[in-house]
Chimera marker file (.cmm) of the C-alpha trace (Angstrom):
<marker_set name="trace">
<marker id="1" x="0.528" y="0.194" z="0.362" r="1" g="1" b="0" radius="0.5"/>
<marker id="2" x="0.803" y="3.816" z="-0.474" r="1" g="1" b="0" radius="0.5"/>
<marker id="3" x="1.289" y="5.525" z="2.001" r="1" g="1" b="0" radius="0.5"/>
<marker id="4" x="0.454" y="9.230" z="1.313" r="1" g="1" b="0" radius="0.5"/>
<marker id="5" x="2.818" y="11.469" z="3.155" r="1" g="1" b="0" radius="0.5"/>
<marker id="6" x="2.108" y="14.443" z="4.225" r="1" g="1" b="0" radius="0.5"/>
<marker id="7" x="4.102" y="17.799" z="4.375" r="1" g="1" b="0" radius="0.5"/>
<marker id="8" x="3.708" y="20.539" z="6.688" r="1" g="1" b="0" radius="0.5"/>
<marker id="9" x="5.181" y="24.006" z="5.888" r="1" g="1" b="0" radius="0.5"/>
<marker id="10" x="5.810" y="26.576" z="8.587" r="1" g="1" b="0" radius="0.5"/>
<marker id="11" x="4.007" y="29.523" z="8.317" r="1" g="1" b="0" radius="0.5"/>
<marker id="12" x="5.647" y="32.332" z="10.096" r="1" g="1" b="0" radius="0.5"/>
<marker id="13" x="2.585" y="34.984" z="10.188" r="1" g="1" b="0" radius="0.5"/>
<marker id="14" x="-0.642" y="33.095" z="9.615" r="1" g="1" b="0" radius="0.5"/>
<marker id="15" x="-2.967" y="36.029" z="10.254" r="1" g="1" b="0" radius="0.5"/>
<marker id="16" x="-1.420" y="37.697" z="8.096" r="1" g="1" b="0" radius="0.5"/>
<marker id="17" x="-1.782" y="34.765" z="5.216" r="1" g="1" b="0" radius="0.5"/>
<marker id="18" x="-5.192" y="34.700" z="6.319" r="1" g="1" b="0" radius="0.5"/>
<marker id="19" x="-5.455" y="38.382" z="5.875" r="1" g="1" b="0" radius="0.5"/>
<marker id="20" x="-4.525" y="38.319" z="2.862" r="1" g="1" b="0" radius="0.5"/>
<marker id="21" x="-6.359" y="35.614" z="1.085" r="1" g="1" b="0" radius="0.5"/>
<marker id="22" x="-9.411" y="37.042" z="2.188" r="1" g="1" b="0" radius="0.5"/>
<marker id="23" x="-8.377" y="39.897" z="1.121" r="1" g="1" b="0" radius="0.5"/>
<marker id="24" x="-7.904" y="38.912" z="-2.391" r="1" g="1" b="0" radius="0.5"/>
<marker id="25" x="-11.257" y="36.567" z="-2.389" r="1" g="1" b="0" radius="0.5"/>
<marker id="26" x="-13.334" y="39.664" z="-1.381" r="1" g="1" b="0" radius="0.5"/>
<marker id="27" x="-11.211" y="41.434" z="-4.954" r="1" g="1" b="0" radius="0.5"/>
<marker id="28" x="-12.137" y="38.357" z="-6.803" r="1" g="1" b="0" radius="0.5"/>
<marker id="29" x="-15.909" y="38.898" z="-5.802" r="1" g="1" b="0" radius="0.5"/>
<marker id="30" x="-16.102" y="42.323" z="-6.236" r="1" g="1" b="0" radius="0.5"/>
<marker id="31" x="-14.742" y="42.224" z="-9.954" r="1" g="1" b="0" radius="0.5"/>
<marker id="32" x="-17.340" y="38.921" z="-10.387" r="1" g="1" b="0" radius="0.5"/>
<marker id="33" x="-20.510" y="41.531" z="-9.022" r="1" g="1" b="0" radius="0.5"/>
<marker id="34" x="-18.881" y="43.739" z="-11.725" r="1" g="1" b="0" radius="0.5"/>
<marker id="35" x="-18.955" y="41.140" z="-14.288" r="1" g="1" b="0" radius="0.5"/>
<marker id="36" x="-22.433" y="40.325" z="-13.596" r="1" g="1" b="0" radius="0.5"/>
<marker id="37" x="-23.782" y="44.276" z="-13.402" r="1" g="1" b="0" radius="0.5"/>
<marker id="38" x="-22.279" y="44.334" z="-17.021" r="1" g="1" b="0" radius="0.5"/>
<marker id="39" x="-23.624" y="41.313" z="-18.605" r="1" g="1" b="0" radius="0.5"/>
<marker id="40" x="-26.710" y="42.863" z="-17.277" r="1" g="1" b="0" radius="0.5"/>
<marker id="41" x="-26.420" y="46.366" z="-18.800" r="1" g="1" b="0" radius="0.5"/>
<marker id="42" x="-25.499" y="44.168" z="-22.010" r="1" g="1" b="0" radius="0.5"/>
<marker id="43" x="-28.572" y="42.805" z="-21.950" r="1" g="1" b="0" radius="0.5"/>
<marker id="44" x="-30.627" y="45.657" z="-21.372" r="1" g="1" b="0" radius="0.5"/>
<marker id="45" x="-28.239" y="46.905" z="-24.418" r="1" g="1" b="0" radius="0.5"/>
<marker id="46" x="-29.471" y="43.892" z="-26.892" r="1" g="1" b="0" radius="0.5"/>
<marker id="47" x="-33.171" y="44.732" z="-25.611" r="1" g="1" b="0" radius="0.5"/>
<marker id="48" x="-33.225" y="48.303" z="-26.313" r="1" g="1" b="0" radius="0.5"/>
<marker id="49" x="-31.711" y="47.907" z="-29.884" r="1" g="1" b="0" radius="0.5"/>
<marker id="50" x="-33.598" y="44.852" z="-30.358" r="1" g="1" b="0" radius="0.5"/>
<marker id="51" x="-36.721" y="47.230" z="-30.136" r="1" g="1" b="0" radius="0.5"/>
<marker id="52" x="-35.200" y="50.383" z="-32.105" r="1" g="1" b="0" radius="0.5"/>
<marker id="53" x="-35.262" y="47.880" z="-35.088" r="1" g="1" b="0" radius="0.5"/>
<marker id="54" x="-38.667" y="47.003" z="-34.486" r="1" g="1" b="0" radius="0.5"/>
<marker id="55" x="-39.312" y="50.583" z="-34.696" r="1" g="1" b="0" radius="0.5"/>
<marker id="56" x="-37.361" y="51.482" z="-37.292" r="1" g="1" b="0" radius="0.5"/>
<marker id="57" x="-38.940" y="48.589" z="-39.364" r="1" g="1" b="0" radius="0.5"/>
<marker id="58" x="-42.468" y="49.891" z="-38.504" r="1" g="1" b="0" radius="0.5"/>
<marker id="59" x="-41.599" y="53.403" z="-39.872" r="1" g="1" b="0" radius="0.5"/>
<marker id="60" x="-39.653" y="51.377" z="-43.054" r="1" g="1" b="0" radius="0.5"/>
<marker id="61" x="-43.297" y="50.141" z="-43.175" r="1" g="1" b="0" radius="0.5"/>
<marker id="62" x="-45.236" y="53.281" z="-42.330" r="1" g="1" b="0" radius="0.5"/>
<marker id="63" x="-43.113" y="55.391" z="-45.126" r="1" g="1" b="0" radius="0.5"/>
<marker id="64" x="-43.904" y="52.116" z="-47.861" r="1" g="1" b="0" radius="0.5"/>
<marker id="65" x="-47.768" y="53.026" z="-46.969" r="1" g="1" b="0" radius="0.5"/>
<marker id="66" x="-47.612" y="56.899" z="-47.340" r="1" g="1" b="0" radius="0.5"/>
<marker id="67" x="-45.382" y="56.392" z="-50.606" r="1" g="1" b="0" radius="0.5"/>
<marker id="68" x="-48.842" y="54.948" z="-51.876" r="1" g="1" b="0" radius="0.5"/>
<marker id="69" x="-51.287" y="56.689" z="-50.905" r="1" g="1" b="0" radius="0.5"/>
<marker id="70" x="-49.158" y="60.155" z="-51.969" r="1" g="1" b="0" radius="0.5"/>
<marker id="71" x="-49.529" y="61.230" z="-55.600" r="1" g="1" b="0" radius="0.5"/>
<marker id="72" x="-46.390" y="60.615" z="-57.936" r="1" g="1" b="0" radius="0.5"/>
<marker id="73" x="-44.842" y="63.813" z="-59.233" r="1" g="1" b="0" radius="0.5"/>
<marker id="74" x="-42.132" y="64.823" z="-61.364" r="1" g="1" b="0" radius="0.5"/>
<marker id="75" x="-40.181" y="67.416" z="-59.553" r="1" g="1" b="0" radius="0.5"/>
<marker id="76" x="-37.740" y="68.926" z="-62.664" r="1" g="1" b="0" radius="0.5"/>
<marker id="77" x="-34.412" y="69.716" z="-61.051" r="1" g="1" b="0" radius="0.5"/>
<marker id="78" x="-33.445" y="72.923" z="-60.199" r="1" g="1" b="0" radius="0.5"/>
<marker id="79" x="-29.869" y="74.646" z="-61.500" r="1" g="1" b="0" radius="0.5"/>
<marker id="80" x="-27.394" y="75.471" z="-58.566" r="1" g="1" b="0" radius="0.5"/>
<marker id="81" x="-27.770" y="78.809" z="-58.058" r="1" g="1" b="0" radius="0.5"/>
<marker id="82" x="-26.573" y="80.922" z="-54.964" r="1" g="1" b="0" radius="0.5"/>
<marker id="83" x="-28.875" y="81.159" z="-51.889" r="1" g="1" b="0" radius="0.5"/>
<marker id="84" x="-31.513" y="84.006" z="-51.658" r="1" g="1" b="0" radius="0.5"/>
<marker id="85" x="-32.724" y="84.419" z="-48.745" r="1" g="1" b="0" radius="0.5"/>
<marker id="86" x="-36.953" y="84.624" z="-49.497" r="1" g="1" b="0" radius="0.5"/>
<marker id="87" x="-39.458" y="85.114" z="-47.341" r="1" g="1" b="0" radius="0.5"/>
<marker id="88" x="-42.238" y="82.011" z="-47.099" r="1" g="1" b="0" radius="0.5"/>
<marker id="89" x="-45.595" y="82.346" z="-47.362" r="1" g="1" b="0" radius="0.5"/>
<marker id="90" x="-48.171" y="82.198" z="-45.286" r="1" g="1" b="0" radius="0.5"/>
<marker id="91" x="-49.562" y="78.513" z="-46.397" r="1" g="1" b="0" radius="0.5"/>
<marker id="92" x="-45.849" y="77.466" z="-46.041" r="1" g="1" b="0" radius="0.5"/>
<marker id="93" x="-45.186" y="78.935" z="-42.561" r="1" g="1" b="0" radius="0.5"/>
<marker id="94" x="-49.054" y="77.113" z="-42.091" r="1" g="1" b="0" radius="0.5"/>
<marker id="95" x="-47.560" y="73.659" z="-43.438" r="1" g="1" b="0" radius="0.5"/>
<marker id="96" x="-44.170" y="74.302" z="-41.860" r="1" g="1" b="0" radius="0.5"/>
<marker id="97" x="-45.728" y="74.578" z="-38.391" r="1" g="1" b="0" radius="0.5"/>
<marker id="98" x="-48.249" y="71.549" z="-38.877" r="1" g="1" b="0" radius="0.5"/>
<marker id="99" x="-45.251" y="69.810" z="-39.598" r="1" g="1" b="0" radius="0.5"/>
<marker id="100" x="-43.366" y="70.414" z="-36.451" r="1" g="1" b="0" radius="0.5"/>
<marker id="101" x="-45.930" y="69.488" z="-34.862" r="1" g="1" b="0" radius="0.5"/>
<marker id="102" x="-46.414" y="66.145" z="-36.261" r="1" g="1" b="0" radius="0.5"/>
<marker id="103" x="-42.753" y="66.065" z="-35.433" r="1" g="1" b="0" radius="0.5"/>
<marker id="104" x="-43.486" y="67.074" z="-31.895" r="1" g="1" b="0" radius="0.5"/>
<marker id="105" x="-45.692" y="64.198" z="-31.949" r="1" g="1" b="0" radius="0.5"/>
<marker id="106" x="-43.754" y="61.610" z="-33.413" r="1" g="1" b="0" radius="0.5"/>
<marker id="107" x="-40.590" y="62.815" z="-30.905" r="1" g="1" b="0" radius="0.5"/>
<marker id="108" x="-42.849" y="62.601" z="-27.916" r="1" g="1" b="0" radius="0.5"/>
<marker id="109" x="-43.741" y="59.087" z="-28.771" r="1" g="1" b="0" radius="0.5"/>
<marker id="110" x="-40.380" y="57.736" z="-29.259" r="1" g="1" b="0" radius="0.5"/>
<marker id="111" x="-39.574" y="58.797" z="-25.927" r="1" g="1" b="0" radius="0.5"/>
<marker id="112" x="-42.427" y="57.520" z="-24.418" r="1" g="1" b="0" radius="0.5"/>
<marker id="113" x="-41.259" y="53.961" z="-26.237" r="1" g="1" b="0" radius="0.5"/>
<marker id="114" x="-37.572" y="54.733" z="-24.820" r="1" g="1" b="0" radius="0.5"/>
<marker id="115" x="-39.149" y="54.717" z="-20.925" r="1" g="1" b="0" radius="0.5"/>
<marker id="116" x="-41.579" y="52.631" z="-21.324" r="1" g="1" b="0" radius="0.5"/>
<link id1="1" id2="2" r="1" g="1" b="0" radius="0.2"/>
<link id1="2" id2="3" r="1" g="1" b="0" radius="0.2"/>
<link id1="3" id2="4" r="1" g="1" b="0" radius="0.2"/>
<link id1="4" id2="5" r="1" g="1" b="0" radius="0.2"/>
<link id1="5" id2="6" r="1" g="1" b="0" radius="0.2"/>
<link id1="6" id2="7" r="1" g="1" b="0" radius="0.2"/>
<link id1="7" id2="8" r="1" g="1" b="0" radius="0.2"/>
<link id1="8" id2="9" r="1" g="1" b="0" radius="0.2"/>
<link id1="9" id2="10" r="1" g="1" b="0" radius="0.2"/>
<link id1="10" id2="11" r="1" g="1" b="0" radius="0.2"/>
<link id1="11" id2="12" r="1" g="1" b="0" radius="0.2"/>
<link id1="12" id2="13" r="1" g="1" b="0" radius="0.2"/>
<link id1="13" id2="14" r="1" g="1" b="0" radius="0.2"/>
<link id1="14" id2="15" r="1" g="1" b="0" radius="0.2"/>
<link id1="15" id2="16" r="1" g="1" b="0" radius="0.2"/>
<link id1="16" id2="17" r="1" g="1" b="0" radius="0.2"/>
<link id1="17" id2="18" r="1" g="1" b="0" radius="0.2"/>
<link id1="18" id2="19" r="1" g="1" b="0" radius="0.2"/>
<link id1="19" id2="20" r="1" g="1" b="0" radius="0.2"/>
<link id1="20" id2="21" r="1" g="1" b="0" radius="0.2"/>
<link id1="21" id2="22" r="1" g="1" b="0" radius="0.2"/>
<link id1="22" id2="23" r="1" g="1" b="0" radius="0.2"/>
<link id1="23" id2="24" r="1" g="1" b="0" radius="0.2"/>
<link id1="24" id2="25" r="1" g="1" b="0" radius="0.2"/>
<link id1="25" id2="26" r="1" g="1" b="0" radius="0.2"/>
<link id1="26" id2="27" r="1" g="1" b="0" radius="0.2"/>
<link id1="27" id2="28" r="1" g="1" b="0" radius="0.2"/>
<link id1="28" id2="29" r="1" g="1" b="0" radius="0.2"/>
<link id1="29" id2="30" r="1" g="1" b="0" radius="0.2"/>
<link id1="30" id2="31" r="1" g="1" b="0" radius="0.2"/>
<link id1="31" id2="32" r="1" g="1" b="0" radius="0.2"/>
<link id1="32" id2="33" r="1" g="1" b="0" radius="0.2"/>
<link id1="33" id2="34" r="1" g="1" b="0" radius="0.2"/>
<link id1="34" id2="35" r="1" g="1" b="0" radius="0.2"/>
<link id1="35" id2="36" r="1" g="1" b="0" radius="0.2"/>
<link id1="36" id2="37" r="1" g="1" b="0" radius="0.2"/>
<link id1="37" id2="38" r="1" g="1" b="0" radius="0.2"/>
<link id1="38" id2="39" r="1" g="1" b="0" radius="0.2"/>
<link id1="39" id2="40" r="1" g="1" b="0" radius="0.2"/>
<link id1="40" id2="41" r="1" g="1" b="0" radius="0.2"/>
<link id1="41" id2="42" r="1" g="1" b="0" radius="0.2"/>
<link id1="42" id2="43" r="1" g="1" b="0" radius="0.2"/>
<link id1="43" id2="44" r="1" g="1" b="0" radius="0.2"/>
<link id1="44" id2="45" r="1" g="1" b="0" radius="0.2"/>
<link id1="45" id2="46" r="1" g="1" b="0" radius="0.2"/>
<link id1="46" id2="47" r="1" g="1" b="0" radius="0.2"/>
<link id1="47" id2="48" r="1" g="1" b="0" radius="0.2"/>
<link id1="48" id2="49" r="1" g="1" b="0" radius="0.2"/>
<link id1="49" id2="50" r="1" g="1" b="0" radius="0.2"/>
<link id1="50" id2="51" r="1" g="1" b="0" radius="0.2"/>
<link id1="51" id2="52" r="1" g="1" b="0" radius="0.2"/>
<link id1="52" id2="53" r="1" g="1" b="0" radius="0.2"/>
<link id1="53" id2="54" r="1" g="1" b="0" radius="0.2"/>
<link id1="54" id2="55" r="1" g="1" b="0" radius="0.2"/>
<link id1="55" id2="56" r="1" g="1" b="0" radius="0.2"/>
<link id1="56" id2="57" r="1" g="1" b="0" radius="0.2"/>
<link id1="57" id2="58" r="1" g="1" b="0" radius="0.2"/>
<link id1="58" id2="59" r="1" g="1" b="0" radius="0.2"/>
<link id1="59" id2="60" r="1" g="1" b="0" radius="0.2"/>
<link id1="60" id2="61" r="1" g="1" b="0" radius="0.2"/>
<link id1="61" id2="62" r="1" g="1" b="0" radius="0.2"/>
<link id1="62" id2="63" r="1" g="1" b="0" radius="0.2"/>
<link id1="63" id2="64" r="1" g="1" b="0" radius="0.2"/>
<link id1="64" id2="65" r="1" g="1" b="0" radius="0.2"/>
<link id1="65" id2="66" r="1" g="1" b="0" radius="0.2"/>
<link id1="66" id2="67" r="1" g="1" b="0" radius="0.2"/>
<link id1="67" id2="68" r="1" g="1" b="0" radius="0.2"/>
<link id1="68" id2="69" r="1" g="1" b="0" radius="0.2"/>
<link id1="69" id2="70" r="1" g="1" b="0" radius="0.2"/>
<link id1="70" id2="71" r="1" g="1" b="0" radius="0.2"/>
<link id1="71" id2="72" r="1" g="1" b="0" radius="0.2"/>
<link id1="72" id2="73" r="1" g="1" b="0" radius="0.2"/>
<link id1="73" id2="74" r="1" g="1" b="0" radius="0.2"/>
<link id1="74" id2="75" r="1" g="1" b="0" radius="0.2"/>
<link id1="75" id2="76" r="1" g="1" b="0" radius="0.2"/>
<link id1="76" id2="77" r="1" g="1" b="0" radius="0.2"/>
<link id1="77" id2="78" r="1" g="1" b="0" radius="0.2"/>
<link id1="78" id2="79" r="1" g="1" b="0" radius="0.2"/>
<link id1="79" id2="80" r="1" g="1" b="0" radius="0.2"/>
<link id1="80" id2="81" r="1" g="1" b="0" radius="0.2"/>
<link id1="81" id2="82" r="1" g="1" b="0" radius="0.2"/>
<link id1="82" id2="83" r="1" g="1" b="0" radius="0.2"/>
<link id1="83" id2="84" r="1" g="1" b="0" radius="0.2"/>
<link id1="84" id2="85" r="1" g="1" b="0" radius="0.2"/>
<link id1="85" id2="86" r="1" g="1" b="0" radius="0.2"/>
<link id1="86" id2="87" r="1" g="1" b="0" radius="0.2"/>
<link id1="87" id2="88" r="1" g="1" b="0" radius="0.2"/>
<link id1="88" id2="89" r="1" g="1" b="0" radius="0.2"/>
<link id1="89" id2="90" r="1" g="1" b="0" radius="0.2"/>
<link id1="90" id2="91" r="1" g="1" b="0" radius="0.2"/>
<link id1="91" id2="92" r="1" g="1" b="0" radius="0.2"/>
<link id1="92" id2="93" r="1" g="1" b="0" radius="0.2"/>
<link id1="93" id2="94" r="1" g="1" b="0" radius="0.2"/>
<link id1="94" id2="95" r="1" g="1" b="0" radius="0.2"/>
<link id1="95" id2="96" r="1" g="1" b="0" radius="0.2"/>
<link id1="96" id2="97" r="1" g="1" b="0" radius="0.2"/>
<link id1="97" id2="98" r="1" g="1" b="0" radius="0.2"/>
<link id1="98" id2="99" r="1" g="1" b="0" radius="0.2"/>
<link id1="99" id2="100" r="1" g="1" b="0" radius="0.2"/>
<link id1="100" id2="101" r="1" g="1" b="0" radius="0.2"/>
<link id1="101" id2="102" r="1" g="1" b="0" radius="0.2"/>
<link id1="102" id2="103" r="1" g="1" b="0" radius="0.2"/>
<link id1="103" id2="104" r="1" g="1" b="0" radius="0.2"/>
<link id1="104" id2="105" r="1" g="1" b="0" radius="0.2"/>
<link id1="105" id2="106" r="1" g="1" b="0" radius="0.2"/>
<link id1="106" id2="107" r="1" g="1" b="0" radius="0.2"/>
<link id1="107" id2="108" r="1" g="1" b="0" radius="0.2"/>
<link id1="108" id2="109" r="1" g="1" b="0" radius="0.2"/>
<link id1="109" id2="110" r="1" g="1" b="0" radius="0.2"/>
<link id1="110" id2="111" r="1" g="1" b="0" radius="0.2"/>
<link id1="111" id2="112" r="1" g="1" b="0" radius="0.2"/>
<link id1="112" id2="113" r="1" g="1" b="0" radius="0.2"/>
<link id1="113" id2="114" r="1" g="1" b="0" radius="0.2"/>
<link id1="114" id2="115" r="1" g="1" b="0" radius="0.2"/>
<link id1="115" id2="116" r="1" g="1" b="0" radius="0.2"/>
</marker_set>
């Protein structure tokens, strides 16, 4: 039979060795906790990206529906000229205000999706 031989090594300062082991164990536990936090953030990021992809898909679908509904017109290209300041007509200003309201509405819905 093989007898196992135990070897003992004398430790001159066992309290310090124990403290060092406990401190290193604590540091490892803190690193594992930070790693778990990072993994949670990555999972949240993936979820947010997936939601954003869904939103973009919906926007593309709605945009294609709008293209079908809107009349098709030919707009001739303008020659490049120097920029001139022109005053907008009241109708153009009203249209611009309407578009700004729609943009605000869309932005509020997007922020609701982000936070909700």
